[in-house]
C-alpha positions, 0 to 999 in steps of 0.5 A: 614244691609247685608240683605238690601245691598243684596236686593239692588243688588237682584233689581239692577239685576232683573231691569238690566235683570240678569246682575250682579252688578260688570258687569254693574259697568264694562261695565258703566266705558267702556261706559264712557271711549268711551263717551270721543271719544278717548276709548282705547286712553283716557286710555292709556294716562291717565296710561302714566300721571299716571306713568309721574306723580309718576316719575316726582314727585320723580325726583322733590322731589330729585332735580335729572334733568335726571331722570326728562327729562326721565320722560318727555321723557317717556311721549312723550312731544317733547323737542321743545314742550311748555310742555317740556318748562313748565315742565322745568320751574315748575322743577327749581321753585320747585328745588329753 
């Protein structure tokens, strides 16, 4: 079995002009990010949302409104935005 995987890797490398499979994976991922038009901005936004979702979930589980508000602010959610209002509606319904 390991020989087959090695052959597959060799075929990919030969077909791509000698580029390693891992390098091709990175290139593919970067092209995917850029295809969205935002590139770095979308990747940064994804990181912020991932951090926010973890903090928000912990705040909801602990029923900690202060921690939830901090998480919203760190995710750049404006206090006068519809997103802020929807987030608080969800928080309140989850903690009831």
